[in-house]
N, C-alpha and C positions, 0 to 999 in steps of 0.2 A: 756031680763034679765038685771036687774040693778045691779050695783056694790053693793055688800053686800048681794045679794040674795043667799040663800043656794042652793047648787047644789044637795045635797043629805042629807038625815037624816035617821038614822036607825030606824026601827020599835021598838016599846016597847018590843016586844018579843025578838028581836035580842039584845037589850040592856041588858035584863035580863039573857042572856046567857054568858055575858062577865065575866071574872074573877074579874074585878073591881066591878061589881054589886054584885057578890057572896061575895067578901070581905066586901062590905058595909053591906050586910045582916048579915054576921058573926059578925061584930062590933055591929050592932044593937041588935042582940040576946044576945051577951055577956054583953053589958052595959045597955040594956033597952032603947036604943036610937031610934029615928025615923028619921035617916038621909035618904034623899030621892033622892039626886042627887050628882053629882061630886063636885059641889061647897061646899056643906055642908060637904062631906067627906074630901075634901081638907082642909077646915077651921079647922075641928076637928083635922086633922093630924098635922097641924102646931101649933095649940094651945096645943097639948098633944103629943109632939114628942116621949118621952119614951114609952108611952102607945101604940102609933101607931106602933112603931117598935116591941114591944112585941107581939101585936096582929098579925102583919104581919108575924112574925116569926112562931107563932102558926098556922096561917091560911095556910101558904105556905108549911108547913111540911118540912122545910129545915133540912137536916141531917148534923150534925157537929161532 
């Protein structure tokens, strides 16, 4: 094994079970986006901070 080799990578099915993936799908449906990975979701979140937090608030069902 060489330096930089991945020790483990989750399956596509496992990735789709994560809350991050579910949030990304929520954002895609809400805005008509086609975000497909963490990097794209991250970039959208830092480019649209108020919208990110509004969407996260709605997605997470935080009670206040």
